[in-house]
ChimeraX commands (.cxc) that place a marker at each C-alpha (Angstrom):
marker #1 position -0.29,0.15,-0.03 radius 0.5
marker #1 position 1.84,3.61,-1.07 radius 0.5
marker #1 position 1.03,6.79,0.43 radius 0.5
marker #1 position 1.19,9.84,-0.80 radius 0.5
marker #1 position 0.80,13.36,0.09 radius 0.5
marker #1 position -2.15,15.79,-1.95 radius 0.5
marker #1 position 0.75,17.72,-3.82 radius 0.5
marker #1 position 2.40,14.69,-5.29 radius 0.5
marker #1 position -0.92,13.29,-6.03 radius 0.5
marker #1 position -2.24,16.26,-8.68 radius 0.5
marker #1 position 1.51,15.93,-10.32 radius 0.5
marker #1 position 1.36,11.90,-11.03 radius 0.5
marker #1 position -2.46,11.35,-10.92 radius 0.5
marker #1 position -2.58,9.05,-14.07 radius 0.5
marker #1 position 0.53,7.16,-12.65 radius 0.5
marker #1 position -1.49,6.38,-9.41 radius 0.5
marker #1 position -4.36,5.29,-11.65 radius 0.5
marker #1 position -2.26,2.85,-13.81 radius 0.5
marker #1 position -1.23,1.29,-9.52 radius 0.5
marker #1 position -5.00,0.93,-8.82 radius 0.5
marker #1 position -5.30,-0.82,-11.87 radius 0.5
marker #1 position -3.28,-2.86,-11.02 radius 0.5
marker #1 position -4.14,-4.19,-8.11 radius 0.5
marker #1 position -2.47,-1.53,-5.82 radius 0.5
marker #1 position -4.32,0.32,-2.96 radius 0.5
marker #1 position -2.75,3.82,-2.54 radius 0.5
marker #1 position -3.53,6.59,0.99 radius 0.5
marker #1 position -4.21,10.48,-0.44 radius 0.5
marker #1 position -2.54,11.81,2.92 radius 0.5
marker #1 position -2.55,15.64,4.05 radius 0.5
marker #1 position -0.36,16.71,7.56 radius 0.5
marker #1 position -0.11,13.02,7.69 radius 0.5
marker #1 position -3.11,11.81,7.75 radius 0.5
marker #1 position -5.32,9.89,5.02 radius 0.5
marker #1 position -8.40,11.68,3.39 radius 0.5
marker #1 position -9.11,9.50,0.37 radius 0.5
marker #1 position -7.99,5.88,-0.54 radius 0.5
marker #1 position -7.85,4.69,-3.95 radius 0.5
marker #1 position -8.54,1.03,-4.25 radius 0.5
marker #1 position -9.14,-1.68,-7.63 radius 0.5
marker #1 position -12.29,-1.41,-8.42 radius 0.5
marker #1 position -13.82,-4.77,-7.28 radius 0.5
marker #1 position -17.47,-5.52,-9.26 radius 0.5
marker #1 position -19.63,-8.62,-7.84 radius 0.5
marker #1 position -22.60,-10.26,-8.86 radius 0.5
marker #1 position -25.77,-9.33,-7.33 radius 0.5
marker #1 position -25.85,-13.21,-5.67 radius 0.5
marker #1 position -22.77,-12.79,-4.29 radius 0.5
marker #1 position -24.16,-9.40,-2.60 radius 0.5
marker #1 position -27.12,-10.79,-1.11 radius 0.5
marker #1 position -25.45,-14.05,-0.61 radius 0.5
marker #1 position -25.46,-13.56,2.70 radius 0.5
marker #1 position -29.20,-12.31,3.27 radius 0.5
marker #1 position -30.37,-15.79,1.56 radius 0.5
marker #1 position -28.01,-18.20,3.30 radius 0.5
marker #1 position -29.02,-16.85,7.12 radius 0.5
marker #1 position -32.33,-19.23,6.02 radius 0.5
marker #1 position -34.44,-16.70,7.29 radius 0.5
marker #1 position -37.51,-15.10,4.85 radius 0.5
marker #1 position -36.94,-10.97,3.66 radius 0.5
marker #1 position -40.20,-9.51,4.29 radius 0.5
marker #1 position -39.95,-6.49,2.12 radius 0.5
marker #1 position -43.27,-3.35,2.47 radius 0.5
marker #1 position -43.19,-0.95,0.24 radius 0.5
marker #1 position -44.45,2.64,2.26 radius 0.5
marker #1 position -47.77,3.68,1.49 radius 0.5
marker #1 position -48.48,6.09,-0.96 radius 0.5
marker #1 position -49.16,10.19,-0.02 radius 0.5
marker #1 position -50.98,11.66,-1.97 radius 0.5
marker #1 position -48.95,14.89,-3.85 radius 0.5
marker #1 position -49.06,18.40,-2.09 radius 0.5
marker #1 position -50.63,20.80,-3.97 radius 0.5
marker #1 position -48.38,23.27,-5.46 radius 0.5
marker #1 position -49.36,27.39,-7.00 radius 0.5
marker #1 position -49.06,27.67,-10.45 radius 0.5
marker #1 position -46.15,29.90,-12.03 radius 0.5
marker link #1:1,2 radius 0.2
marker link #1:2,3 radius 0.2
marker link #1:3,4 radius 0.2
marker link #1:4,5 radius 0.2
marker link #1:5,6 radius 0.2
marker link #1:6,7 radius 0.2
marker link #1:7,8 radius 0.2
marker link #1:8,9 radius 0.2
marker link #1:9,10 radius 0.2
marker link #1:10,11 radius 0.2
marker link #1:11,12 radius 0.2
marker link #1:12,13 radius 0.2
marker link #1:13,14 radius 0.2
marker link #1:14,15 radius 0.2
marker link #1:15,16 radius 0.2
marker link #1:16,17 radius 0.2
marker link #1:17,18 radius 0.2
marker link #1:18,19 radius 0.2
marker link #1:19,20 radius 0.2
marker link #1:20,21 radius 0.2
marker link #1:21,22 radius 0.2
marker link #1:22,23 radius 0.2
marker link #1:23,24 radius 0.2
marker link #1:24,25 radius 0.2
marker link #1:25,26 radius 0.2
marker link #1:26,27 radius 0.2
marker link #1:27,28 radius 0.2
marker link #1:28,29 radius 0.2
marker link #1:29,30 radius 0.2
marker link #1:30,31 radius 0.2
marker link #1:31,32 radius 0.2
marker link #1:32,33 radius 0.2
marker link #1:33,34 radius 0.2
marker link #1:34,35 radius 0.2
marker link #1:35,36 radius 0.2
marker link #1:36,37 radius 0.2
marker link #1:37,38 radius 0.2
marker link #1:38,39 radius 0.2
marker link #1:39,40 radius 0.2
marker link #1:40,41 radius 0.2
marker link #1:41,42 radius 0.2
marker link #1:42,43 radius 0.2
marker link #1:43,44 radius 0.2
marker link #1:44,45 radius 0.2
marker link #1:45,46 radius 0.2
marker link #1:46,47 radius 0.2
marker link #1:47,48 radius 0.2
marker link #1:48,49 radius 0.2
marker link #1:49,50 radius 0.2
marker link #1:50,51 radius 0.2
marker link #1:51,52 radius 0.2
marker link #1:52,53 radius 0.2
marker link #1:53,54 radius 0.2
marker link #1:54,55 radius 0.2
marker link #1:55,56 radius 0.2
marker link #1:56,57 radius 0.2
marker link #1:57,58 radius 0.2
marker link #1:58,59 radius 0.2
marker link #1:59,60 radius 0.2
marker link #1:60,61 radius 0.2
marker link #1:61,62 radius 0.2
marker link #1:62,63 radius 0.2
marker link #1:63,64 radius 0.2
marker link #1:64,65 radius 0.2
marker link #1:65,66 radius 0.2
marker link #1:66,67 radius 0.2
marker link #1:67,68 radius 0.2
marker link #1:68,69 radius 0.2
marker link #1:69,70 radius 0.2
marker link #1:70,71 radius 0.2
marker link #1:71,72 radius 0.2
marker link #1:72,73 radius 0.2
marker link #1:73,74 radius 0.2
marker link #1:74,75 radius 0.2
marker link #1:75,76 radius 0.2
view
């Protein structure tokens, strides 16, 4: 994991993005505190995202909110 100050990040942004594309995580620092983290994108399938919910064995009950009538507005 690489750490860079903001000024270096601005000057070498495309190089940092290339490093992230290669799988590296880059921390952006200001006064030695992390303010941002560049991480590689890891797309996942919906089945992976909800696998834990499905594996719990409990049924998931989604309840839609009741419809609310629109408020009247003044004509322009």
